[in-house]
N, C-alpha and C positions, 0 to 999 in steps of 0.2 A: 495749270491741268498737269505739266511735267509733274513740279512739286506732289503735286496732290497726291498720283497713279505711284510715287513714290512712298508716300507717308502711310495710302492705305494696302503697298507691295509687305511692309516694313511689320505693321499692324499685323498681317498675316500672319505673317514666322513668327514672330512671337506670340502669336495665342495657339498658334498649334506646339510653340518650342516652351507654353511660359511653367504648364504643368496642366492649365484649366483644358482635358482634356472632354472633348464629350464623346470619346472611344467606349464602348460600352462594357466590347468582349468580340469573341468573333468563334462564327457556327463551325463546328465541327459535324461529320457526316459520310454517311459511308451511301454511297444506291450502288451496288455491286451488277455490273454482266453478267450473261449468262455462260457460264461455264461448263465443262465435260460433266457429265455428272459421272461423278465419284461410286461406287459400288461398293457398301458399307453393313456390315450386321450392327457392327454399335451406332450405340448412342451416346451421342459426347455434350460433357458437359465442359462452361466455361467458366475459368477462374480467374477475372481479374484479379490485380494488386496493384496500388498506390505505392513504389517502397521509395519515392522520394525522397531525400534524407530531409529539405529541409519543407518536407508537406509532412512528414513522420516526429517532427519533432514539432509542429505549430506554426513555424514562423512565415508560412504560406498556406493558402484555403487548395484543397483537394482540388477546386477550379481551377488553380494556376495553370496559367500557358506560358507566362513572357513576361516580358515588362517592357517600356519602353525611357526611351535619356529624355531630357528636356533641351533646350539651352542655356539653362544656369543648372547643369546637376540637377536638379529632380529628374526623379524615378518614381515611375508608378505604373500599376502592373495590370496585365489585361490578365481574364479569367474567359474560359466560356461561356454564352450571351445562357443564359436563365441559371447560370450559376451550379451546373450540375457539377457531377465527378468526373476529372476523365479519368475514370475506371470505371465509373456506370459509363459513357459513350464507347470507351475500346470493347465493353462487354457486349454491347446490345449491337457492336456494328461487326463485332469476330461471330458474331451466333446471327447476323446477315449472314457473311462471305462463310460459314459452313454448309450453311441453306444452297447458295448458289451454288458451292460447286456437290449436292447431292447427301451431305449428309445427314442425319435427324438427331432434330437437336433438344435440350432440354437446359434450362437454366441452373436447376439445380439438383437433377441428381442423372447417373450417363455409366455403362462399364466403360469410359473414354474420357479425359478433362483435360482441355487444352488449358494449362498454366502459363498467365503470361504476368508477370512483372515486369511496371512502368518503373524501371532504375533511374531515368531519365529520362526529361519532356522540359524542352525551354529557347526561351530565344532573350535575346539579349539584342537592342536594336534602337538605333539615336534618328539617323536619315535609310542609310541600310541599315541590315542588320545578319545577326549572326543566329539561326536556329540550329538544336541539334539536339539527339535525341540514344537510347537505349534500352533493347526492351529487348530482354530474357521469358523464353519460350522453352514451354514443356511436356512431354506427351507423360500421361500414366496412363496405368492399366487399375482393373479397379479395387488392388489390393494395394493402390499409390508406389507401384515399384515406376520408374523413371525410365521412358523405352524410350524417347528420347529429348534431347534438347537443345539448344541454337539461338546465339543472341543475333539481333538487328540491331546493325545503328546505324548513323549518318549523320550530314553535316550537314546543311545548305547557309550559299550567304543569296539572302533577296537584298535586292538593289530597291531604296526610297527614290524622295525625291527629297528636294528646300526647299520646296515649295511646301508639297503634302507632307511633307514627313515619311516615315515607313506602313502609319500601319496600312494604310490604301491598300500596299504592295504584303504586307499579310493578310487583309484578311480576303485579297485572293490565290494566297500561293500558298497559303499554309493548309486550309483543307483539301488543295491538291494535294501535298509532300502526306499527307497523314491520309489520306486517299490511297498510296500509294504503299506507308507505314504497314497496313491491314492487311493490300492485300501479301508482301511480304511475307508476313505472319505466318498464314496459309496458302493462298492462292500457289507461286511461285516457293514456298520453299518444300522439296521433294520429299525430305526428310520428315517434316510432320507428316503431310498428307503418306507414306508409308506408316508413321508409324499410327495414326488415325486410322486407316483399313483393314 
C-alpha cells in the first residue's frame, strides 16, 4: 500500500513538472476601492504601450506574463486568460482607478494624458518564482509637454510547493501584486496626481 502511495505521489510530481501543464493563464484585473474625490477640470486619457523588448521583437505575445520551468528543464509560457494584451488590461484598469479618484476620463481624447510604458513585466518560476516589473509613467498636457514622469518598479519572490509547483501561488499572488502596481501608478503617486489636476 505504501509503495502504491509512493508511486502515485511520484506520478503527480512528474505530471506537474513534465511540461504537460493544464495551466492556461492567469486572470488579472482591478476593482478599485473608493478614493477621496479629487476636484479637477481636466479630462484624462490613458495611453498604455507594451515596450517589453521580447514582445516588440515578436518572440513573445503581448499577453505574455512569464514562464514556468519543468523538471526536465522545459519551459512553458503563461499568458493572461483569454489571451488579452497586457497593455489593454493595464489601460482598462488605469481608467477604473482614475474614475475612482474622481477624474473625468476618456479612452481617446483629453487635455491631460497619462502615458504608461510597460518596460518589464515578467516572471520565472520553478517551485518558487521571481516576478519583476518596471513601468514608466508620464503625464502630458494637451500640447504633448511632459509635466512629470516617474518609474514604478519592483521585484517579488513567490513561494510555491514541491507538490503543486508554482502555479497555485502565482494564480493567487500575482493578481494581488498587479492590484498594487495600478495603485502605485495613480493613487499612491502624489507627483502624478498633482500633474493630473
